[in-house]
C-alpha positions, 0 to 999 in steps of 0.5 A: 946668420943675419942674411939667412934670417932676412931671407927667411923673413922675406919668404915668410912675408911672401907666403903669408900674403893672401889676396883679398877681394870684396869688402872686409869681413868685419865690415859685412858683419858690422853691417848685419849688426847695425841692420839688426839693431835698426829692426829691433827697437829694444836692442841696445847692442850686439857683437860677434866673437870667435869661439875663443873670445876674439872680437870680430865686430861689435855695435855696442854702447860706449859703456861696454868694453867690446873685448871683455864682452867678446871674452864673456860671450865665448865663455857663455857659449862654451858653458852652454854648449857643454851643458846642452851636450851633457844634458841632452847629447845634442848641440847648442843653439842659444841661451837667454840671460834675463837680468833686472836691467835687460836681456843678453842672448848668445846665439851659436853662429858656426865657429862664432857667437852672436851676442845681442843685448836688449832692454828689460821690456824687449819682446824676446820672441821678436828678438829671436825672430830677427836674430836667429837668421842674422846668426845663420847669415853671419856664420855662412859669411864667415865660413865662406871667407875662411874657406876662401882665405885658406885657398889664397895664393902669393900675389907677388 
């Protein structure tokens, strides 16, 4: 029985190996987040999370726990999508939360979300102008990686 399990484990290992070419998808996303932070002076942090709350990449200040923020972003994305479809029957693009100490904006980015944090004096129009294209770029990149990753073959 143990030989059978070992053989099954060997087969599973071979079947799950996918060739990777180019930079790590998380590194590409992280580079986008850092570039966004450099372009928008009031931006204090950003992260990308999957729709189920898994952290993909982040550029957050040290006092914010990235995995918890990813889960909150996914929850906000889900609630906002539901609210938009219930109220208007259409899709969801973004939600702005304005607090006393700053702004949190969650943008739909394909099967992920881009969440940006900005100070209370942030120009929200500029924030949207810079962040919306980044959300589209990240969505396109991650979709391309997912499409290419599903077509991988055994490298042994």
